[in-house]
All heavy atoms as a GROMACS GRO file, in nm:
protein
  604
    1MET      N    1   0.590  -0.069   6.864
    1MET     CA    2   0.510   0.047   6.896
    1MET      C    3   0.575   0.176   6.853
    1MET      O    4   0.684   0.206   6.900
    1MET     CB    5   0.487   0.056   7.052
    1MET     CG    6   0.397   0.169   7.085
    1MET     SD    7   0.378   0.167   7.280
    1MET     CE    8   0.201   0.191   7.275
    2GLN      N    9   0.525   0.247   6.762
    2GLN     CA   10   0.592   0.368   6.716
    2GLN      C   11   0.522   0.489   6.782
    2GLN      O   12   0.411   0.501   6.815
    2GLN     CB   13   0.562   0.388   6.561
    2GLN     CG   14   0.647   0.286   6.482
    2GLN     CD   15   0.630   0.318   6.338
    2GLN    OE1   16   0.517   0.346   6.287
    2GLN    NE2   17   0.730   0.292   6.259
    3LYS      N   18   0.624   0.592   6.805
    3LYS     CA   19   0.566   0.715   6.864
    3LYS      C   20   0.533   0.818   6.760
    3LYS      O   21   0.596   0.814   6.640
    3LYS     CB   22   0.690   0.776   6.949
    3LYS     CG   23   0.728   0.691   7.068
    3LYS     CD   24   0.839   0.773   7.136
    3LYS     CE   25   0.897   0.675   7.236
    3LYS     NZ   26   1.015   0.731   7.292
    4LYS      N   27   0.432   0.900   6.787
    4LYS     CA   28   0.403   1.011   6.688
    4LYS      C   29   0.492   1.119   6.701
    4LYS      O   30   0.559   1.120   6.813
    4LYS     CB   31   0.258   1.049   6.709
    4LYS     CG   32   0.145   0.944   6.691
    4LYS     CD   33   0.011   1.005   6.708
    4LYS     CE   34  -0.083   0.894   6.691
    4LYS     NZ   35  -0.224   0.948   6.726
    5LYS      N   36   0.514   1.195   6.611
    5LYS     CA   37   0.612   1.300   6.611
    5LYS      C   38   0.574   1.395   6.737
    5LYS      O   39   0.462   1.441   6.754
    5LYS     CB   40   0.603   1.389   6.490
    5LYS     CG   41   0.703   1.491   6.480
    5LYS     CD   42   0.699   1.556   6.348
    5LYS     CE   43   0.815   1.666   6.336
    5LYS     NZ   44   0.807   1.739   6.210
    6GLY      N   45   0.678   1.428   6.818
    6GLY     CA   46   0.664   1.512   6.928
    6GLY      C   47   0.603   1.440   7.052
    6GLY      O   48   0.587   1.501   7.156
    7GLN      N   49   0.582   1.312   7.038
    7GLN     CA   50   0.536   1.238   7.160
    7GLN      C   51   0.645   1.171   7.234
    7GLN      O   52   0.744   1.104   7.178
    7GLN     CB   53   0.434   1.125   7.110
    7GLN     CG   54   0.361   1.044   7.209
    7GLN     CD   55   0.282   0.946   7.165
    7GLN    OE1   56   0.283   0.911   7.046
    7GLN    NE2   57   0.198   0.887   7.252
    8HIS      N   58   0.648   1.190   7.369
    8HIS     CA   59   0.763   1.138   7.458
    8HIS      C   60   0.703   1.022   7.537
    8HIS      O   61   0.583   1.025   7.574
    8HIS     CB   62   0.810   1.253   7.536
    8HIS     CG   63   0.862   1.366   7.458
    8HIS    ND1   64   0.975   1.364   7.395
    8HIS    CD2   65   0.815   1.490   7.434
    8HIS    CE1   66   1.006   1.478   7.337
    8HIS    NE2   67   0.900   1.557   7.360
    9SER      N   68   0.789   0.932   7.571
    9SER     CA   69   0.751   0.826   7.670
    9SER      C   70   0.745   0.885   7.797
    9SER      O   71   0.813   0.972   7.848
    9SER     CB   72   0.844   0.713   7.647
    9SER     OG   73   0.975   0.747   7.678
   10LYS      N   74   0.669   0.814   7.882
   10LYS     CA   75   0.661   0.858   8.026
   10LYS      C   76   0.781   0.828   8.106
   10LYS      O   77   0.849   0.723   8.082
   10LYS     CB   78   0.550   0.781   8.093
   10LYS     CG   79   0.423   0.866   8.126
   10LYS     CD   80   0.331   0.782   8.207
   10LYS     CE   81   0.208   0.866   8.221
   10LYS     NZ   82   0.098   0.798   8.286
   11ARG      N   83   0.828   0.916   8.189
   11ARG     CA   84   0.949   0.903   8.257
   11ARG      C   85   0.896   0.848   8.404
   11ARG      O   86   0.837   0.922   8.477
   11ARG     CB   87   1.020   1.027   8.280
   11ARG     CG   88   1.070   1.083   8.152
   11ARG     CD   89   1.146   1.202   8.173
   11ARG     NE   90   1.204   1.246   8.038
   11ARG     CZ   91   1.139   1.334   7.962
   11ARG    NH1   92   1.026   1.387   7.992
   11ARG    NH2   93   1.188   1.370   7.842
   12THR      N   94   0.925   0.716   8.425
   12THR     CA   95   0.892   0.650   8.541
   12THR      C   96   1.013   0.622   8.634
   12THR      O   97   0.980   0.577   8.746
   12THR     CB   98   0.809   0.528   8.506
   12THR    OG1   99   0.894   0.429   8.434
   12THR    CG2  100   0.684   0.562   8.432
   13LYS      N  101   1.135   0.620   8.579
   13LYS     CA  102   1.247   0.584   8.660
   13LYS      C  103   1.309   0.725   8.720
   13LYS      O  104   1.323   0.824   8.641
   13LYS     CB  105   1.355   0.523   8.584
   13LYS     CG  106   1.293   0.396   8.521
   13LYS     CD  107   1.244   0.301   8.616
   13LYS     CE  108   1.183   0.175   8.544
   13LYS     NZ  109   1.109   0.091   8.629
   14GLN      N  110   1.370   0.709   8.839
   14GLN     CA  111   1.431   0.829   8.896
   14GLN      C  112   1.592   0.794   8.927
   14GLN      O  113   1.617   0.679   8.963
   14GLN     CB  114   1.377   0.863   9.028
   14GLN     CG  115   1.247   0.925   9.020
   14GLN     CD  116   1.180   0.962   9.149
   14GLN    OE1  117   1.241   0.932   9.262
   14GLN    NE2  118   1.071   1.039   9.152
   15MET      N  119   1.661   0.893   8.916
   15MET     CA  120   1.809   0.887   8.962
   15MET      C  121   1.823   0.995   9.051
   15MET      O  122   1.802   1.106   9.021
   15MET     CB  123   1.903   0.902   8.841
   15MET     CG  124   1.892   0.784   8.738
   15MET     SD  125   2.018   0.801   8.610
   15MET     CE  126   2.171   0.750   8.707
   16ILE      N  127   1.878   0.974   9.167
   16ILE     CA  128   1.908   1.075   9.273
   16ILE      C  129   2.051   1.070   9.293
   16ILE      O  130   2.116   0.953   9.329
   16ILE     CB  131   1.826   1.030   9.386
   16ILE    CG1  132   1.675   1.037   9.360
   16ILE    CG2  133   1.861   1.131   9.511
   16ILE    CD1  134   1.589   0.991   9.475
   17PHE      N  135   2.117   1.181   9.292
   17PHE     CA  136   2.263   1.187   9.333
   17PHE      C  137   2.282   1.310   9.412
   17PHE      O  138   2.205   1.395   9.424
   17PHE     CB  139   2.354   1.183   9.198
   17PHE     CG  140   2.321   1.303   9.113
   17PHE    CD1  141   2.391   1.406   9.119
   17PHE    CD2  142   2.213   1.284   9.017
   17PHE    CE1  143   2.358   1.515   9.032
   17PHE    CE2  144   2.194   1.384   8.932
   17PHE     CZ  145   2.264   1.507   8.937
   18SER      N  146   2.401   1.311   9.470
   18SER     CA  147   2.432   1.418   9.568
   18SER      C  148   2.554   1.490   9.516
   18SER      O  149   2.630   1.441   9.445
   18SER     CB  150   2.476   1.363   9.708
   18SER     OG  151   2.366   1.293   9.770
   19LEU      N  152   2.558   1.634   9.551
   19LEU     CA  153   2.669   1.718   9.512
   19LEU      C  154   2.722   1.783   9.630
   19LEU      O  155   2.657   1.805   9.728
   19LEU     CB  156   2.622   1.820   9.420
   19LEU     CG  157   2.543   1.782   9.293
   19LEU    CD1  158   2.472   1.905   9.224
   19LEU    CD2  159   2.638   1.724   9.198
   20ASN      N  160   2.850   1.820   9.633
   20ASN     CA  161   2.900   1.897   9.739
   20ASN      C  162   2.869   2.046   9.708
   20ASN      O  163   2.813   2.079   9.609
   20ASN     CB  164   3.049   1.872   9.757
   20ASN     CG  165   3.139   1.915   9.647
   20ASN    OD1  166   3.100   2.009   9.571
   20ASN    ND2  167   3.244   1.853   9.614
   21GLU      N  168   2.898   2.128   9.803
   21GLU     CA  169   2.869   2.282   9.797
   21GLU      C  170   2.927   2.339   9.673
   21GLU      O  171   2.858   2.411   9.603
   21GLU     CB  172   2.909   2.342   9.929
   21GLU     CG  173   2.845   2.313  10.048
   21GLU     CD  174   2.699   2.351  10.046
   21GLU    OE1  175   2.667   2.464   9.993
   21GLU    OE2  176   2.618   2.286  10.104
   22GLU      N  177   3.042   2.307   9.642
   22GLU     CA  178   3.118   2.367   9.529
   22GLU      C  179   3.060   2.330   9.397
   22GLU      O  180   3.027   2.406   9.302
   22GLU     CB  181   3.268   2.338   9.522
   22GLU     CG  182   3.342   2.397   9.632
   22GLU     CD  183   3.342   2.312   9.768
   22GLU    OE1  184   3.303   2.195   9.757
   22GLU    OE2  185   3.376   2.374   9.863
   23GLU      N  186   3.029   2.196   9.384
   23GLU     CA  187   2.957   2.141   9.266
   23GLU      C  188   2.818   2.218   9.244
   23GLU      O  189   2.786   2.259   9.139
   23GLU     CB  190   2.947   1.993   9.260
   23GLU     CG  191   3.073   1.918   9.259
   23GLU     CD  192   3.057   1.769   9.297
   23GLU    OE1  193   2.974   1.746   9.373
   23GLU    OE2  194   3.157   1.703   9.262
   24TYR      N  195   2.746   2.216   9.353
   24TYR     CA  196   2.606   2.279   9.344
   24TYR      C  197   2.624   2.426   9.311
   24TYR      O  198   2.538   2.468   9.217
   24TYR     CB  199   2.534   2.250   9.477
   24TYR     CG  200   2.399   2.303   9.474
   24TYR    CD1  201   2.308   2.224   9.416
   24TYR    CD2  202   2.354   2.417   9.538
   24TYR    CE1  203   2.168   2.261   9.407
   24TYR    CE2  204   2.230   2.463   9.544
   24TYR     CZ  205   2.129   2.388   9.482
   24TYR     OH  206   2.006   2.423   9.460
   25ALA      N  207   2.714   2.492   9.370
   25ALA     CA  208   2.728   2.636   9.331
   25ALA      C  209   2.772   2.656   9.187
   25ALA      O  210   2.716   2.761   9.113
   25ALA     CB  211   2.838   2.705   9.421
   26VAL      N  212   2.844   2.568   9.130
   26VAL     CA  213   2.891   2.582   8.993
   26VAL      C  214   2.765   2.565   8.900
   26VAL      O  215   2.747   2.632   8.807
   26VAL     CB  216   2.997   2.483   8.947
   26VAL    CG1  217   3.018   2.474   8.798
   26VAL    CG2  218   3.132   2.535   9.021
   27ILE      N  219   2.692   2.450   8.928
   27ILE     CA  220   2.573   2.421   8.850
   27ILE      C  221   2.477   2.541   8.860
   27ILE      O  222   2.411   2.585   8.759
   27ILE     CB  223   2.519   2.289   8.889
   27ILE    CG1  224   2.611   2.177   8.848
   27ILE    CG2  225   2.381   2.267   8.832
   27ILE    CD1  226   2.570   2.040   8.888
   28CYS      N  227   2.444   2.583   8.970
   28CYS     CA  228   2.351   2.696   9.000
   28CYS      C  229   2.387   2.823   8.913
   28CYS      O  230   2.311   2.883   8.850
   28CYS     CB  231   2.331   2.727   9.140
   28CYS     SG  232   2.231   2.608   9.228
   29SER      N  233   2.514   2.855   8.918
   29SER     CA  234   2.564   2.977   8.855
   29SER      C  235   2.559   2.952   8.695
   29SER      O  236   2.515   3.043   8.623
   29SER     CB  237   2.700   3.008   8.886
   29SER     OG  238   2.808   2.916   8.848
   30TYR      N  239   2.580   2.832   8.656
   30TYR     CA  240   2.567   2.803   8.507
   30TYR      C  241   2.418   2.817   8.468
   30TYR      O  242   2.385   2.877   8.369
   30TYR     CB  243   2.615   2.664   8.476
   30TYR     CG  244   2.602   2.614   8.340
   30TYR    CD1  245   2.723   2.633   8.253
   30TYR    CD2  246   2.504   2.560   8.281
   30TYR    CE1  247   2.713   2.591   8.130
   30TYR    CE2  248   2.489   2.526   8.149
   30TYR     CZ  249   2.596   2.542   8.075
   30TYR     OH  250   2.589   2.508   7.946
   31ILE      N  251   2.332   2.757   8.548
   31ILE     CA  252   2.180   2.764   8.511
   31ILE      C  253   2.139   2.909   8.516
   31ILE      O  254   2.060   2.954   8.426
   31ILE     CB  255   2.105   2.680   8.616
   31ILE    CG1  256   2.136   2.535   8.587
   31ILE    CG2  257   1.961   2.718   8.616
   31ILE    CD1  258   2.068   2.434   8.690
   32LYS      N  259   2.184   2.991   8.607
   32LYS     CA  260   2.146   3.127   8.620
   32LYS      C  261   2.208   3.205   8.496
   32LYS      O  262   2.137   3.284   8.428
   32LYS     CB  263   2.196   3.190   8.750
   32LYS     CG  264   2.156   3.328   8.763
   32LYS     CD  265   2.193   3.391   8.902
   32LYS     CE  266   2.148   3.527   8.912
   32LYS     NZ  267   2.186   3.586   9.052
   33LYS      N  268   2.341   3.185   8.459
   33LYS     CA  269   2.398   3.248   8.359
   33LYS      C  270   2.338   3.234   8.227
   33LYS      O  271   2.312   3.322   8.136
   33LYS     CB  272   2.561   3.211   8.356
   33LYS     CG  273   2.623   3.278   8.232
   33LYS     CD  274   2.773   3.242   8.226
   33LYS     CE  275   2.848   3.305   8.119
   33LYS     NZ  276   2.987   3.273   8.121
   34TYR      N  277   2.296   3.098   8.193
   34TYR     CA  278   2.250   3.074   8.066
   34TYR      C  279   2.086   3.054   8.066
   34TYR      O  280   2.040   3.015   7.971
   34TYR     CB  281   2.306   2.940   8.013
   34TYR     CG  282   2.441   2.956   7.984
   34TYR    CD1  283   2.556   2.911   8.070
   34TYR    CD2  284   2.492   3.028   7.864
   34TYR    CE1  285   2.681   2.932   8.049
   34TYR    CE2  286   2.624   3.036   7.836
   34TYR     CZ  287   2.712   2.987   7.922
   34TYR     OH  288   2.848   3.013   7.900
   35LYS      N  289   2.032   3.109   8.175
   35LYS     CA  290   1.880   3.123   8.189
   35LYS      C  291   1.812   2.995   8.162
   35LYS      O  292   1.723   2.983   8.079
   35LYS     CB  293   1.826   3.235   8.108
   35LYS     CG  294   1.884   3.368   8.141
   35LYS     CD  295   1.844   3.478   8.065
   35LYS     CE  296   1.894   3.617   8.109
   35LYS     NZ  297   1.978   3.686   8.013
   36ILE      N  298   1.859   2.887   8.216
   36ILE     CA  299   1.797   2.750   8.189
   36ILE      C  300   1.674   2.750   8.282
   36ILE      O  301   1.676   2.765   8.407
   36ILE     CB  302   1.898   2.643   8.226
   36ILE    CG1  303   2.008   2.648   8.124
   36ILE    CG2  304   1.828   2.511   8.232
   36ILE    CD1  305   2.131   2.560   8.161
   37GLU      N  306   1.567   2.717   8.222
   37GLU     CA  307   1.435   2.726   8.302
   37GLU      C  308   1.405   2.587   8.357
   37GLU      O  309   1.338   2.580   8.451
   37GLU     CB  310   1.315   2.787   8.212
   37GLU     CG  311   1.341   2.929   8.175
   37GLU     CD  312   1.233   2.971   8.077
   37GLU    OE1  313   1.137   2.896   8.053
   37GLU    OE2  314   1.236   3.101   8.039
   38ASN      N  315   1.438   2.480   8.282
   38ASN     CA  316   1.402   2.349   8.321
   38ASN      C  317   1.528   2.268   8.361
   38ASN      O  318   1.600   2.208   8.270
   38ASN     CB  319   1.321   2.286   8.199
   38ASN     CG  320   1.264   2.148   8.244
   38ASN    OD1  321   1.321   2.081   8.331
   38ASN    ND2  322   1.157   2.107   8.173
   39ARG      N  323   1.567   2.272   8.476
   39ARG     CA  324   1.683   2.206   8.527
   39ARG      C  325   1.686   2.056   8.511
   39ARG      O  326   1.784   2.009   8.467
   39ARG     CB  327   1.696   2.248   8.675
   39ARG     CG  328   1.818   2.200   8.736
   39ARG     CD  329   1.839   2.217   8.873
   39ARG     NE  330   1.792   2.349   8.923
   39ARG     CZ  331   1.818   2.398   9.043
   39ARG    NH1  332   1.887   2.335   9.127
   39ARG    NH2  333   1.777   2.515   9.077
   40SER      N  334   1.565   1.996   8.518
   40SER     CA  335   1.560   1.862   8.509
   40SER      C  336   1.587   1.810   8.359
   40SER      O  337   1.666   1.718   8.334
   40SER     CB  338   1.416   1.809   8.541
   40SER     OG  339   1.412   1.666   8.531
   41ARG      N  340   1.535   1.884   8.268
   41ARG     CA  341   1.561   1.867   8.134
   41ARG      C  342   1.702   1.876   8.099
   41ARG      O  343   1.768   1.793   8.022
   41ARG     CB  344   1.460   1.945   8.031
   41ARG     CG  345   1.484   1.907   7.883
   41ARG     CD  346   1.379   1.971   7.798
   41ARG     NE  347   1.440   2.115   7.783
   41ARG     CZ  348   1.377   2.215   7.733
   41ARG    NH1  349   1.253   2.195   7.694
   41ARG    NH2  350   1.435   2.334   7.708
   42TRP      N  351   1.756   1.984   8.140
   42TRP     CA  352   1.900   2.010   8.118
   42TRP      C  353   1.984   1.913   8.175
   42TRP      O  354   2.088   1.857   8.090
   42TRP     CB  355   1.942   2.160   8.185
   42TRP     CG  356   2.077   2.186   8.171
   42TRP    CD1  357   2.146   2.223   8.058
   42TRP    CD2  358   2.181   2.167   8.278
   42TRP    NE1  359   2.287   2.243   8.093
   42TRP    CE2  360   2.302   2.201   8.218
   42TRP    CE3  361   2.182   2.120   8.399
   42TRP    CZ2  362   2.419   2.200   8.293
   42TRP    CZ3  363   2.296   2.124   8.466
   42TRP    CH2  364   2.410   2.149   8.416
   43CYS      N  365   1.959   1.856   8.290
   43CYS     CA  366   2.035   1.748   8.350
   43CYS      C  367   2.032   1.618   8.262
   43CYS      O  368   2.127   1.561   8.223
   43CYS     CB  369   1.998   1.714   8.487
   43CYS     SG  370   2.046   1.835   8.612
   44ARG      N  371   1.907   1.591   8.230
   44ARG     CA  372   1.884   1.470   8.135
   44ARG      C  373   1.963   1.481   8.007
   44ARG      O  374   2.024   1.393   7.963
   44ARG     CB  375   1.736   1.451   8.106
   44ARG     CG  376   1.665   1.369   8.192
   44ARG     CD  377   1.524   1.322   8.144
   44ARG     NE  378   1.461   1.430   8.075
   44ARG     CZ  379   1.381   1.519   8.128
   44ARG    NH1  380   1.362   1.519   8.253
   44ARG    NH2  381   1.309   1.596   8.066
   45GLU      N  382   1.947   1.594   7.936
   45GLU     CA  383   2.010   1.617   7.802
   45GLU      C  384   2.158   1.614   7.810
   45GLU      O  385   2.233   1.554   7.730
   45GLU     CB  386   1.959   1.748   7.743
   45GLU     CG  387   1.819   1.746   7.699
   45GLU     CD  388   1.762   1.876   7.646
   45GLU    OE1  389   1.849   1.979   7.664
   45GLU    OE2  390   1.658   1.882   7.610
   46THR      N  391   2.223   1.671   7.920
   46THR     CA  392   2.364   1.684   7.949
   46THR      C  393   2.422   1.536   7.970
   46THR      O  394   2.512   1.495   7.905
   46THR     CB  395   2.394   1.768   8.064
   46THR    OG1  396   2.344   1.899   8.036
   46THR    CG2  397   2.541   1.778   8.079
   47ILE      N  398   2.348   1.466   8.058
   47ILE     CA  399   2.399   1.318   8.075
   47ILE      C  400   2.388   1.234   7.963
   47ILE      O  401   2.483   1.164   7.918
   47ILE     CB  402   2.314   1.266   8.196
   47ILE    CG1  403   2.353   1.342   8.332
   47ILE    CG2  404   2.351   1.125   8.216
   47ILE    CD1  405   2.263   1.313   8.440
   48ILE      N  406   2.273   1.234   7.889
   48ILE     CA  407   2.254   1.153   7.770
   48ILE      C  408   2.350   1.195   7.663
   48ILE      O  409   2.398   1.106   7.590
   48ILE     CB  410   2.107   1.158   7.726
   48ILE    CG1  411   2.016   1.097   7.827
   48ILE    CG2  412   2.086   1.086   7.597
   48ILE    CD1  413   2.039   0.948   7.857
   49THR      N  414   2.368   1.308   7.643
   49THR     CA  415   2.459   1.359   7.538
   49THR      C  416   2.590   1.313   7.562
   49THR      O  417   2.670   1.258   7.471
   49THR     CB  418   2.469   1.505   7.535
   49THR    OG1  419   2.332   1.561   7.490
   49THR    CG2  420   2.564   1.562   7.432
   50HIS      N  421   2.649   1.314   7.689
   50HIS     CA  422   2.785   1.257   7.724
   50HIS      C  423   2.790   1.113   7.706
   50HIS      O  424   2.880   1.062   7.650
   50HIS     CB  425   2.808   1.292   7.864
   50HIS     CG  426   2.944   1.239   7.917
   50HIS    ND1  427   3.058   1.292   7.878
   50HIS    CD2  428   2.960   1.135   7.989
   50HIS    CE1  429   3.156   1.216   7.927
   50HIS    NE2  430   3.103   1.130   8.006
   51VAL      N  431   2.681   1.040   7.745
   51VAL     CA  432   2.680   0.891   7.742
   51VAL      C  433   2.677   0.848   7.593
   51VAL      O  434   2.755   0.772   7.547
   51VAL     CB  435   2.553   0.839   7.806
   51VAL    CG1  436   2.529   0.684   7.768
   51VAL    CG2  437   2.563   0.852   7.959
   52LEU      N  438   2.601   0.914   7.511
   52LEU     CA  439   2.596   0.875   7.365
   52LEU      C  440   2.726   0.902   7.288
   52LEU      O  441   2.778   0.832   7.215
   52LEU     CB  442   2.482   0.946   7.299
   52LEU     CG  443   2.339   0.894   7.338
   52LEU    CD1  444   2.227   0.989   7.273
   52LEU    CD2  445   2.318   0.746   7.307
   53LYS      N  446   2.784   1.022   7.333
   53LYS     CA  447   2.913   1.060   7.269
   53LYS      C  448   3.017   0.948   7.310
   53LYS      O  449   3.100   0.916   7.215
   53LYS     CB  450   2.956   1.194   7.308
   53LYS     CG  451   3.081   1.241   7.262
   53LYS     CD  452   3.113   1.389   7.306
   53LYS     CE  453   3.256   1.437   7.257
   53LYS     NZ  454   3.281   1.564   7.309
   54THR      N  455   3.030   0.922   7.430
   54THR     CA  456   3.117   0.813   7.478
   54THR      C  457   3.100   0.679   7.412
   54THR      O  458   3.201   0.621   7.368
   54THR     CB  459   3.113   0.806   7.625
   54THR    OG1  460   3.131   0.926   7.696
   54THR    CG2  461   3.217   0.709   7.681
   55LEU      N  462   2.975   0.635   7.399
   55LEU     CA  463   2.943   0.512   7.340
   55LEU      C  464   2.985   0.519   7.194
   55LEU      O  465   3.033   0.417   7.148
   55LEU     CB  466   2.802   0.485   7.349
   55LEU     CG  467   2.753   0.438   7.485
   55LEU    CD1  468   2.597   0.421   7.497
   55LEU    CD2  469   2.814   0.302   7.535
   56ASP      N  470   2.961   0.630   7.126
   56ASP     CA  471   3.000   0.646   6.992
   56ASP      C  472   3.165   0.638   6.967
   56ASP      O  473   3.207   0.568   6.884
   56ASP     CB  474   2.952   0.777   6.927
   56ASP     CG  475   2.980   0.786   6.785
   56ASP    OD1  476   2.942   0.686   6.698
   56ASP    OD2  477   3.012   0.887   6.740
   57GLN      N  478   3.240   0.699   7.064
   57GLN     CA  479   3.382   0.689   7.055
   57GLN      C  480   3.429   0.556   7.093
   57GLN      O  481   3.534   0.509   7.032
   57GLN     CB  482   3.437   0.791   7.150
   57GLN     CG  483   3.413   0.938   7.114
   57GLN     CD  484   3.461   1.028   7.221
   57GLN    OE1  485   3.494   0.999   7.331
   57GLN    NE2  486   3.454   1.151   7.182
   58ASP      N  487   3.362   0.480   7.177
   58ASP     CA  488   3.411   0.343   7.221
   58ASP      C  489   3.362   0.228   7.129
   58ASP      O  490   3.388   0.119   7.149
   58ASP     CB  491   3.364   0.306   7.363
   58ASP     CG  492   3.425   0.403   7.466
   58ASP    OD1  493   3.546   0.463   7.425
   58ASP    OD2  494   3.378   0.403   7.574
   59TYR      N  495   3.292   0.271   7.014
   59TYR     CA  496   3.233   0.167   6.931
   59TYR      C  497   3.348   0.091   6.865
   59TYR      O  498   3.451   0.150   6.829
   59TYR     CB  499   3.145   0.225   6.818
   59TYR     CG  500   3.064   0.140   6.737
   59TYR    CD1  501   2.963   0.075   6.796
   59TYR    CD2  502   3.109   0.089   6.608
   59TYR    CE1  503   2.880  -0.014   6.723
   59TYR    CE2  504   3.030   0.003   6.541
   59TYR     CZ  505   2.922  -0.047   6.589
   59TYR     OH  506   2.832  -0.132   6.520
   60PRO      N  507   3.349  -0.040   6.866
   60PRO     CA  508   3.451  -0.128   6.812
   60PRO      C  509   3.467  -0.091   6.654
   60PRO      O  510   3.375  -0.077   6.588
   60PRO     CB  511   3.416  -0.263   6.835
   60PRO     CG  512   3.269  -0.256   6.867
   60PRO     CD  513   3.233  -0.131   6.906
   61THR      N  514   3.605  -0.085   6.612
   61THR     CA  515   3.623  -0.069   6.478
   61THR      C  516   3.712  -0.189   6.417
   61THR      O  517   3.767  -0.266   6.495
   61THR     CB  518   3.701   0.066   6.458
   61THR    OG1  519   3.825   0.062   6.535
   61THR    CG2  520   3.625   0.180   6.507
   62LEU      N  521   3.719  -0.188   6.294
   62LEU     CA  522   3.794  -0.296   6.230
   62LEU      C  523   3.940  -0.276   6.249
   62LEU      O  524   4.015  -0.370   6.266
   62LEU     CB  525   3.754  -0.308   6.075
   62LEU     CG  526   3.804  -0.412   6.001
   62LEU    CD1  527   3.768  -0.550   6.064
   62LEU    CD2  528   3.749  -0.414   5.857
   63PHE      N  529   3.984  -0.149   6.244
   63PHE     CA  530   4.121  -0.116   6.253
   63PHE      C  531   4.151  -0.037   6.380
   63PHE      O  532   4.065   0.048   6.422
   63PHE     CB  533   4.171  -0.043   6.129
   63PHE     CG  534   4.152  -0.116   5.997
   63PHE    CD1  535   4.052  -0.083   5.916
   63PHE    CD2  536   4.244  -0.221   5.966
   63PHE    CE1  537   4.016  -0.145   5.806
   63PHE    CE2  538   4.220  -0.287   5.844
   63PHE     CZ  539   4.112  -0.256   5.761
   64GLU      N  540   4.274  -0.032   6.423
   64GLU     CA  541   4.306   0.062   6.537
   64GLU      C  542   4.323   0.195   6.479
   64GLU      O  543   4.333   0.214   6.368
   64GLU     CB  544   4.438   0.006   6.587
   64GLU     CG  545   4.446  -0.129   6.655
   64GLU     CD  546   4.357  -0.130   6.785
   64GLU    OE1  547   4.354  -0.029   6.852
   64GLU    OE2  548   4.294  -0.227   6.811
   65GLU      N  549   4.312   0.294   6.572
   65GLU     CA  550   4.313   0.440   6.531
   65GLU      C  551   4.440   0.473   6.452
   65GLU      O  552   4.436   0.547   6.353
   65GLU     CB  553   4.296   0.531   6.655
   65GLU     CG  554   4.297   0.664   6.622
   65GLU     CD  555   4.273   0.757   6.740
   65GLU    OE1  556   4.242   0.707   6.853
   65GLU    OE2  557   4.285   0.885   6.728
   66ASN      N  558   4.557   0.430   6.506
   66ASN     CA  559   4.683   0.466   6.436
   66ASN      C  560   4.692   0.404   6.313
   66ASN      O  561   4.753   0.459   6.214
   66ASN     CB  562   4.810   0.432   6.525
   66ASN     CG  563   4.820   0.278   6.553
   66ASN    OD1  564   4.729   0.204   6.511
   66ASN    ND2  565   4.912   0.242   6.617
   67GLU      N  566   4.624   0.293   6.269
   67GLU     CA  567   4.623   0.227   6.143
   67GLU      C  568   4.545   0.308   6.050
   67GLU      O  569   4.572   0.317   5.924
   67GLU     CB  570   4.576   0.092   6.146
   67GLU     CG  571   4.671  -0.009   6.219
   67GLU     CD  572   4.611  -0.146   6.223
   67GLU    OE1  573   4.509  -0.168   6.296
   67GLU    OE2  574   4.673  -0.249   6.168
   68MET      N  575   4.437   0.378   6.094
   68MET     CA  576   4.350   0.441   6.002
   68MET      C  577   4.411   0.585   5.974
   68MET      O  578   4.375   0.639   5.878
   68MET     CB  579   4.210   0.465   6.074
   68MET     CG  580   4.134   0.331   6.096
   68MET     SD  581   3.961   0.346   6.141
   68MET     CE  582   3.973   0.456   6.288
   69ARG      N  583   4.496   0.622   6.055
   69ARG     CA  584   4.560   0.762   6.022
   69ARG      C  585   4.672   0.762   5.917
   69ARG      O  586   4.717   0.860   5.875
   69ARG     CB  587   4.620   0.813   6.153
   69ARG     CG  588   4.507   0.854   6.253
   69ARG     CD  589   4.566   0.912   6.370
   69ARG     NE  590   4.460   0.946   6.473
   69ARG     CZ  591   4.450   1.060   6.540
   69ARG    NH1  592   4.536   1.146   6.516
   69ARG    NH2  593   4.354   1.073   6.623
   70ARG      N  594   4.708   0.640   5.887
   70ARG     CA  595   4.824   0.627   5.779
   70ARG      C  596   4.778   0.675   5.648
   70ARG      O  597   4.684   0.661   5.586
   70ARG     CB  598   4.874   0.482   5.772
   70ARG     CG  599   4.946   0.452   5.896
   70ARG     CD  600   5.003   0.309   5.881
   70ARG     NE  601   5.043   0.262   6.009
   70ARG     CZ  602   5.089   0.146   6.029
   70ARG    NH1  603   5.113   0.052   5.935
   70ARG    NH2  604   5.124   0.109   6.143
   0.00000   0.00000   0.00000
C-alpha cells in the first residue's frame, strides 16, 4: 500500500511517560523559547530522530572503526 505525497498514517498507539519537575520545566522553557506550537509533533520528531540516528550508528559494518581510519 503506497501513500500519496503528504498523506500520513493514522496514529493509533500511545506512549505515556512521566517527568520530574526539573525535566518538565526544562522542556516547557525550550518550547516557549523556540515557539513550538505542536508539542506532540515535536516530541515525536525528537524521539524518532534520536532513534534513527542511533540505529544508523549501530549498523553492523564489515570492518571495525579503527581499521577504517587507517
